[in-house]
C-alpha positions, 0 to 999 in steps of 0.5 A: 500499499502506499505511504502517508504521502499528500496522494496526487492521481489524475489531478485528484487531491485527498488525504491518507487515512493516517494524515486525515486522522491527525488533521481531525485530531488537530482541528476538532472543538473539544468539549471535554467531560461537559453536559453543555449541548447546542441547539437547533439541530437539522435532524433526518427525515424519519422513514417508515422501516418498521416493515423492513428487515435488512440482511447480509445476503441482501445487501451484498446482492446489490451493486452498489451497496452502502454501509454508513462509515461511524454512522455517517460522521459527516453528518452526524457526531461519530459512533453516537447513537445519533449517528446510527439512528440519523443513517438508518432514518435517511435510508441506510441498510448497513452501519459500522460500528467500532467497539471498545471496553471499559475497565469494568467490561461495559463494551462502548461505541468509540473508534479511538482507544482513547477519548481525547479527540472527540471529547477533549479529555484524554481517558484511555477507555481501557482503564476508565469505569463506564461511569467514568465515560458517561461523563464525557460528550463526543464534540464535533462542532468543528467538523459539522457546525457549531450547532451539532449537539454534544453526544454521549458515548453509547453503549454497544448493547443499546446501539445493537437492541436499537438496529440489529434486528432490522439492519446490518452491521459491521462491527470491529473489536478495535481493542482486539481482546474482546472476541468472546464477549462481543460475539457472545453478545452478537449471538444472543440477537435473534438471526443474528448471522443475517445482520453482523459482519465481523470486521477486522484489519486483514492481517488482524486476529480472530477472524477464525473465531467468528468464521467458527460462529458463523459470521461472514467476515471482512478484512480491510487493508490499510494504506501505509501498511506493507501487506500482500494481498494474496497473503491474507485475502483467503481469510475472509469473505469480503475484502476492504481497501481505503479510498487513497489507494491507487487505481492499481492497487484497487484493481489488484484487489478486485481482481482476487474475485471476492467482493470489495468494500471501499472507505471512506466516501465522502463525494460522488466522485470518489463514488464514481471512481471506485465503482468504475474500478470494480469495488462493490461496496461503499462505506460512506461518511456521507451516506444521505448524499452519497447514496443519491444523484439528487439536489437536497435543496436549492438554498444554503443551509448556513443559518442552521449551523449545521453542515448540509449533507454534500457541502464539503471542504477541499480537504476532508479534515476540520481544519479546512472546514469553513466556519458556519456563522448561524448568527449571520446566516453566513459562511466564513472561508478563513483557512490561510490557504486558498481553498474552496468549498463545494456545495453539493447539497445543492447539486447536481443542477439538473438544467441547461438554464439556471441562476446562480446567486450569492452574497460575499463580503470581507468583513475585516481587511480586503487582501491586497491581491487575489480575489474570491468568488463562485466556480460553477459548470463542473461535471462532478464534485471534486474540489475546484481551485482557481490557484492549482491546476483544474481537477475538472473543467469548469468556470469560476467568477471572481471579485477582486479588491479593485472591484474587477470582476472576471469570468474565466473558462478552465479545462480540466489540467489548465491552471490558467484559464481563458478570461471570458469576461472582465467587468469594472465594478465598484471597489469592494468596502470592508464589511459591506456585502455585495450581491452577484448573479450567474445566469447560465443559458444553453449558449451563453452566461450573464454575470451581474453585480447588483448590490449598488449600480447594476453591472452586467455582461454577457459571453457567449460560451458553452463549453462546461454545463456540468451541475456542480458549483462551489465557494473559492477564496483565491488567495493565501492568508487569514483575511476571511471571506463570507458568503451567504444567501447562495441559491440556485433557481 
């Protein structure tokens, strides 16, 4: 497998699993062991699933099939009762659950062996009682938004009581020492072999015990570990690989002939890439979005204080997540890098003719160089940053400190796009909102600034008519740029 470097393949960017873990740990706003929650949460729409029972064989009979990774941790606080319920209510047939045991033998759901990354207080789970653990609350505000509530670390039995009868559960003993206790608990549920899949690293232990009990097993190969596929693949019914693997690595695993599940899938372009390579299963961190091809909304959800499903920063780590500002119904791109924010919740736009509108301002200092604005017309949801070679073709509209509004078209792989339109408008004022409209027709594009004297221009161009768009900050530095009232009609 590949090492823990920033991998670039065919112009795509992502973090290795190790880098993502480190970045996530550094970026979370930590709550500590507190009971103070947040309010005004966007909750999933319940679906009537009382009569539906999903089984392992039924799940594996479809291509693709989806599993909610950590309970769909892009949308709800990972590995909590809220995330598992949210994923199931959003239509997930299967969820992934990580397990550890406390010092007094209580099995709990948590990805890490200690609580530091998610709660701010670093307690080794194996060294504390469940009563001590109960005081800690998971905090995902820096990743999902300031109004996502703190969530307790759940008991495994409570989670299984809620979901084992009707859903498929991929379950992993993270400590690797709870095999008998965990298998005994799994066995206590009716038709358990139809609902549980034993999950572990390919080179790990205990798969044989799970097989002896009659359970299907999934062995996954992680990045930055030199493990030959052929040496371990025969152990398992299903095989797994991280999305940062190369095309050749994924093809090699698929060629073994067993169902391959790829994790963690955050975006639709990730989905399409691995499916084209022969992957059958998608372990999704962003289940409501990845499992659909439809726009969720025509208007931003910044006022909710909770990130909408499909909206994601160009690097998938809390450090790069723009700040949702529900008090202003706005979003602040404030990372020091040039950055972008895909608004997948409003994508894809399904028409050749449509209008985009947005407000933008620099709340503090206006940068001396660079610009900000909106990218649109992309065929998929790969990150589109005007300051680096394009991962996907499209347009970007920018405005700079002088008020110069420019429209560029840019092919995939190109750094410098073609300047299609340049308009002189009033120079931005610190703290003042500007209003922009983009009208896309089958053969032309009209761009317009409307907050003062209306300035507009039309260009005949139809090169890019994809349905994805997002926001861009096209300069380095901490000067934030804010957006609000983003909509598509």
